[in-house]
OpenMM code with the backbone's topology and positions (N, CA, C; nanometers):
from openmm import Vec3, app, unit

residues = "UNK UNK UNK UNK UNK UNK UNK UNK UNK UNK UNK UNK UNK UNK UNK UNK UNK UNK UNK UNK UNK UNK UNK UNK UNK UNK UNK UNK UNK UNK UNK UNK UNK UNK UNK UNK UNK UNK UNK UNK UNK UNK UNK UNK UNK UNK UNK UNK UNK UNK UNK UNK UNK UNK UNK UNK UNK UNK UNK UNK UNK UNK UNK UNK UNK UNK UNK UNK UNK UNK UNK UNK UNK UNK UNK UNK UNK UNK UNK UNK UNK UNK UNK UNK UNK UNK UNK UNK UNK UNK UNK UNK UNK UNK UNK UNK UNK UNK UNK UNK UNK UNK UNK UNK UNK".split()
positions = [
    Vec3(-4.6039, 7.1007, 0.8530),
    Vec3(-4.6732, 7.0216, 0.9527),
    Vec3(-4.5789, 7.0004, 1.0709),
    Vec3(-4.6243, 7.0324, 1.1899),
    Vec3(-4.5426, 7.0121, 1.3092),
    Vec3(-4.5466, 6.8659, 1.3520),
    Vec3(-4.4386, 6.8227, 1.4156),
    Vec3(-4.4290, 6.6859, 1.4654),
    Vec3(-4.4259, 6.6868, 1.6174),
    Vec3(-4.4757, 6.5790, 1.6752),
    Vec3(-4.4825, 6.5653, 1.8208),
    Vec3(-4.4299, 6.4273, 1.8576),
    Vec3(-4.3494, 6.4201, 1.9610),
    Vec3(-4.2978, 6.2926, 2.0094),
    Vec3(-4.3182, 6.2845, 2.1599),
    Vec3(-4.3416, 6.1632, 2.2077),
    Vec3(-4.3590, 6.1405, 2.3511),
    Vec3(-4.2921, 6.0093, 2.3902),
    Vec3(-4.2727, 5.9933, 2.5190),
    Vec3(-4.2160, 5.8688, 2.5698),
    Vec3(-4.2910, 5.8264, 2.6958),
    Vec3(-4.2895, 5.6960, 2.7196),
    Vec3(-4.3531, 5.6391, 2.8383),
    Vec3(-4.2932, 5.5001, 2.8593),
    Vec3(-4.3445, 5.4289, 2.9574),
    Vec3(-4.2977, 5.2927, 2.9851),
    Vec3(-4.4179, 5.2002, 2.9970),
    Vec3(-4.4008, 5.0790, 2.9453),
    Vec3(-4.4987, 4.9731, 2.9671),
    Vec3(-4.4602, 4.9036, 3.0971),
    Vec3(-4.5592, 4.8762, 3.1802),
    Vec3(-4.5306, 4.8038, 3.3037),
    Vec3(-4.4880, 4.6614, 3.2696),
    Vec3(-4.4010, 4.6082, 3.3528),
    Vec3(-4.3458, 4.4740, 3.3312),
    Vec3(-4.4578, 4.3721, 3.3077),
    Vec3(-4.4435, 4.2955, 3.2008),
    Vec3(-4.5397, 4.1903, 3.1691),
    Vec3(-4.6691, 4.2379, 3.1059),
    Vec3(-4.6805, 4.3668, 3.0731),
    Vec3(-4.8069, 4.4215, 3.0237),
    Vec3(-4.8047, 4.4584, 2.8751),
    Vec3(-4.6990, 4.4233, 2.8033),
    Vec3(-4.6901, 4.4616, 2.6625),
    Vec3(-4.8048, 4.4027, 2.5800),
    Vec3(-4.8345, 4.2754, 2.5981),
    Vec3(-4.9424, 4.2140, 2.5202),
    Vec3(-5.0753, 4.2855, 2.5430),
    Vec3(-5.1028, 4.3225, 2.6676),
    Vec3(-5.2272, 4.3942, 2.6977),
    Vec3(-5.2245, 4.5343, 2.6369),
    Vec3(-5.1096, 4.6004, 2.6420),
    Vec3(-5.0951, 4.7330, 2.5818),
    Vec3(-5.1278, 4.7264, 2.4324),
    Vec3(-5.0696, 4.6284, 2.3650),
    Vec3(-5.0937, 4.6121, 2.2216),
    Vec3(-5.2411, 4.5784, 2.1956),
    Vec3(-5.2964, 4.4897, 2.2743),
    Vec3(-5.4377, 4.4500, 2.2592),
    Vec3(-5.5300, 4.5720, 2.2675),
    Vec3(-5.5049, 4.6590, 2.3629),
    Vec3(-5.5899, 4.7775, 2.3792),
    Vec3(-5.5766, 4.8730, 2.2611),
    Vec3(-5.4573, 4.8847, 2.2067),
    Vec3(-5.4401, 4.9718, 2.0901),
    Vec3(-5.4968, 4.9093, 1.9631),
    Vec3(-5.4947, 4.7781, 1.9558),
    Vec3(-5.5567, 4.7107, 1.8415),
    Vec3(-5.7077, 4.7331, 1.8397),
    Vec3(-5.7641, 4.7602, 1.9564),
    Vec3(-5.9088, 4.7840, 1.9686),
    Vec3(-5.9358, 4.9282, 2.0122),
    Vec3(-5.8600, 5.0222, 1.9561),
    Vec3(-5.8758, 5.1630, 1.9957),
    Vec3(-6.0218, 5.2053, 1.9793),
    Vec3(-6.0694, 5.2818, 2.0721),
    Vec3(-6.2086, 5.3265, 2.0702),
    Vec3(-6.2349, 5.4148, 1.9486),
    Vec3(-6.3459, 5.3939, 1.8807),
    Vec3(-6.3795, 5.4785, 1.7650),
    Vec3(-6.3873, 5.6267, 1.8016),
    Vec3(-6.4397, 5.6570, 1.9193),
    Vec3(-6.4505, 5.7975, 1.9588),
    Vec3(-6.3135, 5.8609, 1.9818),
    Vec3(-6.2150, 5.7806, 2.0227),
    Vec3(-6.0791, 5.8330, 2.0379),
    Vec3(-6.0160, 5.8554, 1.9005),
    Vec3(-6.0370, 5.7629, 1.8087),
    Vec3(-5.9875, 5.7820, 1.6721),
    Vec3(-6.0446, 5.9085, 1.6104),
    Vec3(-6.1732, 5.9323, 1.6308),
    Vec3(-6.2371, 6.0531, 1.5770),
    Vec3(-6.1788, 6.1787, 1.6395),
    Vec3(-6.1519, 6.1735, 1.7684),
    Vec3(-6.0925, 6.2886, 1.8361),
    Vec3(-5.9532, 6.3184, 1.7807),
    Vec3(-5.8732, 6.2143, 1.7584),
    Vec3(-5.7395, 6.2347, 1.7023),
    Vec3(-5.7488, 6.2989, 1.5644),
    Vec3(-5.8449, 6.2547, 1.4843),
    Vec3(-5.8651, 6.3162, 1.3521),
    Vec3(-5.9050, 6.4624, 1.3669),
    Vec3(-5.9967, 6.4902, 1.4600),
    Vec3(-6.0416, 6.6281, 1.4843),
    Vec3(-5.9241, 6.7172, 1.5266),
    Vec3(-5.8315, 6.6588, 1.6012),
    Vec3(-5.7139, 6.7329, 1.6482),
    Vec3(-5.6095, 6.7512, 1.5379),
    Vec3(-5.6335, 6.6891, 1.4211),
    Vec3(-5.5393, 6.7015, 1.3104),
    Vec3(-5.4184, 6.6104, 1.3225),
    Vec3(-5.4316, 6.5046, 1.4027),
    Vec3(-5.3206, 6.4125, 1.4247),
    Vec3(-5.3180, 6.3084, 1.3131),
    Vec3(-5.2007, 6.2937, 1.2533),
    Vec3(-5.1811, 6.2003, 1.1422),
    Vec3(-5.0505, 6.1233, 1.1621),
    Vec3(-5.0395, 6.0118, 1.0916),
    Vec3(-4.9171, 5.9302, 1.0945),
    Vec3(-4.8716, 5.9005, 1.2375),
    Vec3(-4.9651, 5.8600, 1.3212),
    Vec3(-4.9365, 5.8301, 1.4611),
    Vec3(-4.8791, 5.6893, 1.4711),
    Vec3(-4.7601, 5.6797, 1.5245),
    Vec3(-4.6966, 5.5504, 1.5435),
    Vec3(-4.6365, 5.5423, 1.6831),
    Vec3(-4.6312, 5.4202, 1.7352),
    Vec3(-4.5722, 5.3952, 1.8667),
    Vec3(-4.4749, 5.2784, 1.8522),
    Vec3(-4.3549, 5.2954, 1.9078),
    Vec3(-4.2532, 5.1909, 1.9077),
    Vec3(-4.2269, 5.1452, 2.0505),
    Vec3(-4.1726, 5.0242, 2.0613),
    Vec3(-4.1447, 4.9628, 2.1902),
    Vec3(-4.0051, 4.9000, 2.1894),
    Vec3(-3.9328, 4.9139, 2.3037),
    Vec3(-3.8045, 4.8471, 2.3229),
    Vec3(-3.7735, 4.8440, 2.4721),
    Vec3(-3.7542, 4.7249, 2.5268),
    Vec3(-3.7162, 4.7100, 2.6681),
    Vec3(-3.8077, 4.7873, 2.7629),
    Vec3(-3.9364, 4.7746, 2.7464),
    Vec3(-4.0391, 4.8427, 2.8265),
    Vec3(-4.0489, 4.9930, 2.7996),
    Vec3(-3.9659, 5.0447, 2.7114),
    Vec3(-3.9743, 5.1857, 2.6744),
    Vec3(-4.0662, 5.2010, 2.5537),
    Vec3(-4.1519, 5.3010, 2.5601),
    Vec3(-4.2391, 5.3361, 2.4487),
    Vec3(-4.1945, 5.4699, 2.3921),
    Vec3(-4.2032, 5.4817, 2.2613),
    Vec3(-4.1765, 5.6085, 2.1950),
    Vec3(-4.2879, 5.6303, 2.0945),
    Vec3(-4.3595, 5.7414, 2.1084),
    Vec3(-4.4685, 5.7732, 2.0173),
    Vec3(-4.4353, 5.8952, 1.9339),
    Vec3(-4.4882, 5.8956, 1.8125),
    Vec3(-4.4645, 6.0060, 1.7205),
    Vec3(-4.5907, 6.0298, 1.6391),
    Vec3(-4.6261, 6.1561, 1.6206),
    Vec3(-4.7320, 6.1889, 1.5256),
    Vec3(-4.7101, 6.3269, 1.4671),
    Vec3(-4.7777, 6.3489, 1.3556),
    Vec3(-4.7711, 6.4775, 1.2881),
    Vec3(-4.9010, 6.5529, 1.3145),
    Vec3(-4.8879, 6.6843, 1.3311),
    Vec3(-5.0010, 6.7696, 1.3674),
    Vec3(-5.0364, 6.8613, 1.2504),
    Vec3(-5.1427, 6.8259, 1.1811),
    Vec3(-5.1848, 6.9007, 1.0629),
    Vec3(-5.2105, 7.0478, 1.0926),
    Vec3(-5.2661, 7.0760, 1.2092),
    Vec3(-5.2995, 7.2147, 1.2461),
    Vec3(-5.2054, 7.2702, 1.3532),
    Vec3(-5.0943, 7.2007, 1.3784),
    Vec3(-4.9963, 7.2441, 1.4769),
    Vec3(-5.0085, 7.1701, 1.6090),
    Vec3(-4.8975, 7.1648, 1.6798),
    Vec3(-4.8905, 7.0962, 1.8080),
    Vec3(-4.9837, 7.1618, 1.9098),
    Vec3(-4.9858, 7.2938, 1.9116),
    Vec3(-5.0683, 7.3655, 2.0088),
    Vec3(-5.2168, 7.3314, 1.9913),
    Vec3(-5.2630, 7.3280, 1.8677),
    Vec3(-5.4039, 7.2948, 1.8409),
    Vec3(-5.4343, 7.1507, 1.8816),
    Vec3(-5.3461, 7.0574, 1.8449),
    Vec3(-5.3669, 6.9167, 1.8805),
    Vec3(-5.3732, 6.9006, 2.0327),
    Vec3(-5.2851, 6.9692, 2.1033),
    Vec3(-5.2838, 6.9622, 2.2493),
    Vec3(-5.4118, 7.0206, 2.3081),
    Vec3(-5.4596, 7.1316, 2.2520),
    Vec3(-5.5813, 7.1955, 2.3023),
    Vec3(-5.7024, 7.1040, 2.2858),
    Vec3(-5.7181, 7.0462, 2.1691),
    Vec3(-5.8322, 6.9568, 2.1442),
    Vec3(-5.8285, 6.8389, 2.2411),
    Vec3(-5.7105, 6.7813, 2.2593),
    Vec3(-5.6988, 6.6672, 2.3502),
    Vec3(-5.7228, 6.7065, 2.4957),
    Vec3(-5.6704, 6.8222, 2.5360),
    Vec3(-5.6843, 6.8623, 2.6767),
    Vec3(-5.8284, 6.8933, 2.7146),
    Vec3(-5.9097, 6.9282, 2.6160),
    Vec3(-6.0505, 6.9621, 2.6429),
    Vec3(-6.1428, 6.8408, 2.6322),
    Vec3(-6.0882, 6.7249, 2.6036),
    Vec3(-6.1714, 6.6079, 2.5786),
    Vec3(-6.1779, 6.5111, 2.6965),
    Vec3(-6.2982, 6.4780, 2.7408),
    Vec3(-6.3112, 6.3755, 2.8443),
    Vec3(-6.2731, 6.2361, 2.7927),
    Vec3(-6.2750, 6.2178, 2.6617),
    Vec3(-6.2355, 6.0886, 2.6031),
    Vec3(-6.0882, 6.0607, 2.6328),
    Vec3(-6.0053, 6.1635, 2.6213),
    Vec3(-5.8628, 6.1481, 2.6505),
    Vec3(-5.8432, 6.1136, 2.7979),
    Vec3(-5.9159, 6.1808, 2.8857),
    Vec3(-5.9070, 6.1499, 3.0289),
    Vec3(-5.9451, 6.0040, 3.0541),
    Vec3(-6.0517, 5.9602, 2.9901),
    Vec3(-6.1000, 5.8228, 3.0062),
    Vec3(-5.9964, 5.7225, 2.9544),
    Vec3(-5.9366, 5.7497, 2.8382),
    Vec3(-5.8335, 5.6613, 2.7820),
    Vec3(-5.7116, 5.6551, 2.8742),
    Vec3(-5.6663, 5.7705, 2.9226),
    Vec3(-5.5501, 5.7723, 3.0113),
    Vec3(-5.5768, 5.6924, 3.1385),
    Vec3(-5.6956, 5.7033, 3.1915),
    Vec3(-5.7338, 5.6250, 3.3100),
    Vec3(-5.7334, 5.4755, 3.2768),
    Vec3(-5.7873, 5.4418, 3.1623),
    Vec3(-5.7929, 5.3034, 3.1144),
    Vec3(-5.6530, 5.2430, 3.0989),
    Vec3(-5.5562, 5.3227, 3.0604),
    Vec3(-5.4215, 5.2739, 3.0333),
    Vec3(-5.3297, 5.2753, 3.1559),
    Vec3(-5.3738, 5.3327, 3.2667),
    Vec3(-5.2877, 5.3468, 3.3844),
    Vec3(-5.2358, 5.2146, 3.4397),
    Vec3(-5.3107, 5.1069, 3.4227),
    Vec3(-5.2659, 4.9801, 3.4795),
    Vec3(-5.1641, 4.9075, 3.3913),
    Vec3(-5.1419, 4.9554, 3.2687),
    Vec3(-5.0457, 4.8892, 3.1805),
    Vec3(-4.9242, 4.9752, 3.1465),
    Vec3(-4.9301, 5.1031, 3.1797),
    Vec3(-4.8175, 5.1896, 3.1436),
    Vec3(-4.7988, 5.3019, 3.2449),
    Vec3(-4.6797, 5.3603, 3.2406),
    Vec3(-4.6461, 5.4735, 3.3262),
    Vec3(-4.6166, 5.5911, 3.2347),
    Vec3(-4.6910, 5.7008, 3.2544),
    Vec3(-4.6731, 5.8208, 3.1727),
    Vec3(-4.6472, 5.9403, 3.2621),
    Vec3(-4.5530, 6.0225, 3.2230),
    Vec3(-4.5347, 6.1533, 3.2845),
    Vec3(-4.6308, 6.2462, 3.2105),
    Vec3(-4.7182, 6.3146, 3.2823),
    Vec3(-4.8198, 6.3974, 3.2179),
    Vec3(-4.7989, 6.5452, 3.2478),
    Vec3(-4.8181, 6.6264, 3.1461),
    Vec3(-4.8180, 6.7715, 3.1615),
    Vec3(-4.9552, 6.8100, 3.2153),
    Vec3(-4.9631, 6.8798, 3.3289),
    Vec3(-5.0932, 6.9132, 3.3876),
    Vec3(-5.1779, 7.0071, 3.3014),
    Vec3(-5.1160, 7.0829, 3.2141),
    Vec3(-5.1903, 7.1757, 3.1291),
    Vec3(-5.2492, 7.1049, 3.0078),
    Vec3(-5.1661, 7.0299, 2.9358),
    Vec3(-5.2122, 6.9650, 2.8124),
    Vec3(-5.2743, 6.8281, 2.8370),
    Vec3(-5.2520, 6.7719, 2.9548),
    Vec3(-5.2962, 6.6370, 2.9888),
    Vec3(-5.2325, 6.5326, 2.8965),
    Vec3(-5.1185, 6.5656, 2.8393),
    Vec3(-5.0445, 6.4757, 2.7510),
    Vec3(-4.9007, 6.4664, 2.8005),
    Vec3(-4.8272, 6.3756, 2.7402),
    Vec3(-4.6866, 6.3661, 2.7749),
    Vec3(-4.6173, 6.4958, 2.7338),
    Vec3(-4.5187, 6.5405, 2.8127),
    Vec3(-4.4486, 6.6644, 2.7788),
    Vec3(-4.3853, 6.6566, 2.6400),
    Vec3(-4.3886, 6.7660, 2.5713),
    Vec3(-4.3320, 6.7760, 2.4372),
    Vec3(-4.1811, 6.7544, 2.4419),
    Vec3(-4.1344, 6.6635, 2.3599),
    Vec3(-3.9898, 6.6425, 2.3473),
    Vec3(-3.9351, 6.7433, 2.2476),
    Vec3(-3.8157, 6.7901, 2.2713),
    Vec3(-3.7527, 6.8879, 2.1828),
    Vec3(-3.6819, 6.8167, 2.0684),
    Vec3(-3.7132, 6.8555, 1.9477),
    Vec3(-3.6478, 6.7966, 1.8305),
    Vec3(-3.5061, 6.8486, 1.8218),
    Vec3(-3.4101, 6.7586, 1.8001),
    Vec3(-3.2704, 6.7998, 1.7878),
    Vec3(-3.2100, 6.7625, 1.6521),
    Vec3(-3.2813, 6.6832, 1.5721),
    Vec3(-3.2299, 6.6459, 1.4409),
    Vec3(-3.3477, 6.6095, 1.3512),
    Vec3(-3.3385, 6.6473, 1.2239),
    Vec3(-3.4401, 6.6124, 1.1255),
    Vec3(-3.3734, 6.5924, 0.9909),
    Vec3(-3.4069, 6.4847, 0.9236),
    Vec3(-3.3550, 6.4564, 0.7897),
    Vec3(-3.4716, 6.4146, 0.7033),
    Vec3(-3.4895, 6.4819, 0.5917),
    Vec3(-3.6016, 6.4494, 0.5022),
    Vec3(-3.5485, 6.3919, 0.3740),
] * unit.nanometer
topology = app.Topology()
chain = topology.addChain("A")
for resn in residues:
    res = topology.addResidue(resn, chain)
    for name in ("N", "CA", "C"):
        topology.addAtom(name, app.Element.getBySymbol(name[0]), res)
């Protein structure tokens, strides 16, 4: 199973709203993530920095393709623009893939 990691920033004073929106994640977005084969999705926070990680059951490329073709992802990203800053890859419409440099199982 391939792993994917991303990073972003929460805008100053917006952490509570960021958490609130994720606590009420849209059912259609959850279904899309499942369709993309995304599992064990977690997001961490420290000093306005966000770090996200998930595993891709069908590979990173497949997960990126499903997300890039979905208007739900576009809608979610638009919804989150006022609480966070994300660098987006124009092809995948997701945060650029971080390169793994260490793994311990």
